[in-house]
N, C-alpha and C positions, 0 to 999 in steps of 0.2 A: 313920774316914771323916767323922764329924761335924766333926772339927777342920778337915779340908780344906774342907768346905763352908762352914764359918764364915769361913775365910780368904778364900775366893772371894767370899762375900757381902760381907765387909768391903771387899775391893778394889773390887767392883762399886759399892758405895755411894759410895766415894770418887770413882770415875770419873763416876758419875751426878751427884754434887754439883758436881764440877768443870765438867761439861758444862752443867749448868743455870745456872751462874754466868757463862758466856760471853755475849758479845753475840749477838743473834739472827743477825746476818749470819755470824758465825764458826760458829755452830751449824749453819746451813744448809750452808755450805761444807764443814765437817767431815763432816756427814751425807752429802752428795753424794759427797765424796771417798772415803768408806769404803763406803757402801751401794751406790753405783753399780757399782764393780768387783765387789763381793761378789754383787750380784744378777745381774750379767752372767755371772759364773762359774757360779752355780747354774743359770741359764737354759741355758748352754752344756752343762752336764752332763746336765740333763734332756733337752735336744734330742738329745744323743748316745745316751742310753739309749733314747729313743723311736724314733729312726731305726734303731738296731740291732735293736730288738724287731720293728718292722714289717718290716724286711728279712728277718729270720729267719722270721717267720710267712709272708711271701710265698714265700720259697724252699721252706719246708716244704709249702705248698699246691701249688706247682709239682711238687715231687718226688712228692707223693701222686697228682696227676693223671697224671704220667708213668708211674707204676706201674700205674694203672688202665687205661691204653691198651694 
């Protein structure tokens, strides 16, 4: 396992070095191009989980009220 982590760390160091040597404009464009869709996908997943959880809790509350009546 340690060898795998070493390979990943070495690869990441190379990516980081490459990125820091780019022009600032390219860094921003690359960051927006990668982080924009990534953040959008994470936000969509969180929104979906929250929506389903709230819907489930509301439905459970309605079923409980229906049984009490």
